[in-house]
N, C-alpha and C positions, 0 to 999 in steps of 0.2 A: 387963858387961852393958848398962850405960847407954849406952855407946858404940854398941852394936849397935842399940839402940832408936832412937837419933838418926839413925844411917845409914839404917835401914829407913824411918823417917818421912820423911827427905829424899828417898829413892828413890820413895816412894809419892807425895809431893807433886810430884816431877819428872815422873812418869808422868801423874798427873792434869793437870798443867800442859801437858805435850806433847799430850795427847789434846784439850784445850781449844783450844790453838793450832792444831792440825791441823784441827780442826773449823771454826774461824772464820777461818783464813787466806785462803781465797778471798774472803770478804766484805771483809776488811781490804785485800786487794789491790785490789778494785774501788774501795773508798772512796779509797784512796791514789792509784790510778791516775786516777780522775776528778778529784781535787783537783789533781794534777800537770798534767793536760791543761788544766784551767781556768787554772792558774797560768801555763803556757807559751802562753796564748792560742790553744789548739787546734792548734798546729803539728803536733803528733804525729799528729793525725787528718788534717789537710789535706795534709800532705806524705807520707803513707803510700802505699806502692806498691800497696796493696790497694784504694785509692780514687784512681782517676785523675781528677783534676780540672784543668780549665784555669783561668786567672787569674780570669775572671768567675765561674765556678762556685765557686772557693774564696771569693770575696768574699760570695757568697750564702750558702754553707755556714757561713762564719764568723759572719755576721749571725744566722743561725738558731741556731747553737750557743751564741751569746752570751745567747740568751733561755732556755737550758736550766737547769732545776733538776732535781735527782734525789733519790730516797729509796731506800736499799737495804732491801729488805724481809726478806731472809733467805737462807739457804743450805739446799739439799736435797742430801743425800749419797746416792749410789747406787753402793756399792762403790768402784771406782777413778775414779769420776766425780763431779763436784759441779756444781751449777747454782745461781747466784746470781741471785735475782730483784731486778730494779731497775726502779722506776717513774720514767720520764723524762717531764718536762713541758717542752714547747717550742712555739714558734709553729706554728700550723696553716697550712701553705702553701696547701693547697687551699681552705680557707675564706677565707684572706686574699685570694686571687685572686678568688673569688666576690664577696666584699664590696667589693673595690676595682676591679672590672672597668671601671667608668666612667673612673676615674683612669688605669688602664693604657691604655685607648683614647685618652684625651686626651694622654697622654704619647707614645704611639706616633705620633699625628698631629702632634704638635708637633715631634717629631724625624724628620719625614718623609724627609728626605734620607738620613740614615743608615739609616732602615728600608728605603727603596728600594734602597739600595746593598747592604744585607745580603741582601735578597730576591733581587736579581739575581745575587749571588755565592753563592747557596745557603748562606747563613749564618742560617737561621731560628732555630736555637737560641741564636745570639748575641743576637737581638732578644729573645727570651723571657727569657734570663737577665738582660740589662741592664734590661728593664722590671721584672722581679721584684726586682732589687736596688734600683731606684729606689723602688718601692712599699714595700719593707721599710724603706728609709731615711725615707720621708715619713710613714708611718703611725705614729700615736702609740699607739692601742689596737689591739693585735694579738690575734687569737683564738689560744687556746692549746689544745693537745691533749695527752693523756697516753698514752704507749706503755709497755707492760710488756715487758721484755726479760729473757730468761733467758741469762746469760753462762755458757757451758760451760767446765769445767775438767776436766783429766785429771791423775791422780796420776803423778808421775815420782819414784820412790824415796820420799823424805820430803817432797817439795815438790809444790805444785800449779802446773800450767801452763795458762794460758788458751788455748782453741782458737777463735781468731777467724779463720775462713776467709773468703774473698771471697764465697762463696755465703751464709754466715751474715750478713754485712753487707748484702748485696743483699736478703735476706729481711727484715731490719730496716727498710731503707729502703722496701721494698714495703709492709710492714705500716704504716709511718708514713704513706705517701702514700694508701693505700687504706682506712685506719682499720680494718683487720682485727685 
């Protein structure tokens, strides 16, 4: 009889532990994933096929990502879907550009040969990215902004799988740049 009580107690603990792990697994995956991305110097994001960036854009994105801090706020379960709420704080590019517009103008004028070359060869984006990288490098006090992100997960059998589509990434970037 004692043996059965121990077996039943063990099964109850196993079930309770399984439910707890299943409920918190998406949150743990986000924490572990963000820690891994920071440890690998953001290569997972910068080299992703969902985010197509050229070399200059990768440099700016890396500078922005290196200012990032995050706080996982919790998980919301809806049947076979889970949403992990994460508050991400990073440099506010729009405010930085507004604050440093004089420095950007001076840098553009001081590099006038390359700027004219880029303008004549229709590489305006290159001018903008290069100036943004320069301002990010030179500015000591960067304005920060906080973006709340809900990372979606779907249940696949006994596991949770993140659903990070290109559209989802674009909506996050849009919200970050427009402060929505």
